C-alpha positions in Angstrom: 4.6 -3.6 2.7 1.9 -2.5 5.0 -2.2 -3.1 3.6 -5.4 -1.2 4.9 -8.7 -0.7 4.2 -9.3 2.9 2.9 -11.2 3.5 5.9 -8.7 2.2 8.4 -6.0 4.3 6.4 -8.0 7.8 6.9 -9.0 7.7 10.3 -5.6 6.5 11.0 -3.6 10.0 9.3 -6.8 11.8 8.8 -8.7 12.4 5.4 -7.1 15.5 4.1 -3.4 13.6 4.5 -5.1 10.7 2.9 -6.5 12.6 0.3 -2.5 14.3 -0.3 -0.8 11.3 -0.5 -3.4 9.4 -2.6 -3.8 12.3 -4.9 -7.2 13.4 -4.4 -9.0 15.7 -2.5 -10.7 15.5 1.1 -14.2 15.6 -0.2 -13.2 11.9 -2.4 -11.9 9.8 1.0 -15.0 11.1 2.4 -17.6 10.4 -0.5 -15.5 7.0 -0.9 -15.7 6.0 3.0 -18.8 6.9 3.3 -20.5 5.1 0.5 -18.6 1.6 1.6 -16.3 1.2 -1.6 -13.6 -1.5 -1.1 -10.7 0.5 -1.8 -7.3 -1.0 -0.3 -4.3 1.1 0.8 -0.4 -0.4 0.0 2.2 1.2 2.1 5.2 0.0 0.7 8.4 0.2 3.2 9.7 3.5 1.7 6.7 5.2 2.5 4.8 4.9 -1.0 1.1 4.6 -0.6 -1.1 3.7 -3.4 -4.6 2.5 -3.5 -6.8 0.2 -5.5 -10.5 -0.6 -5.5 -12.2 -4.2 -6.5 -15.3 -3.9 -7.8 -17.7 -6.5 -9.6 -17.7 -6.6 -13.4 -19.7 -5.7 -14.9 -20.9 -3.3 -12.9 -24.4 -3.9 -12.2 -25.7 -0.2 -11.9 -24.6 0.8 -15.4 -26.3 -2.1 -16.8 -29.3 -0.7 -14.9 -28.5 2.6 -15.8 -28.2 1.5 -19.7 -31.7 -0.2 -19.7 -33.6 2.5 -18.3 -31.8 5.0 -21.0 -32.9 2.5 -24.0 -36.5 2.0 -22.6 -37.0 6.1 -21.8 -36.1 6.4 -25.5 -37.9 4.0 -27.3 -40.7 5.8 -25.2 -39.8 9.2 -26.6 -38.6 7.9 -29.6 -35.2 9.6 -28.9 
């Protein structure tokens, strides 16, 4: 089995082909690479490709968003 970052894998095979092999669009690959997401691609000995993302739990951005929503709702009465 071979393991690469999504950025390295997309550089090696191209974003279009990476997207086709992972079942997503080229745009999704581009956005993930550009935003610096921690995605690892596994290529098995028989050529199957899969990808996994590692991120913190709980995600900080969701907590901040929820706090803003609660604050806005309390101000507006919603």
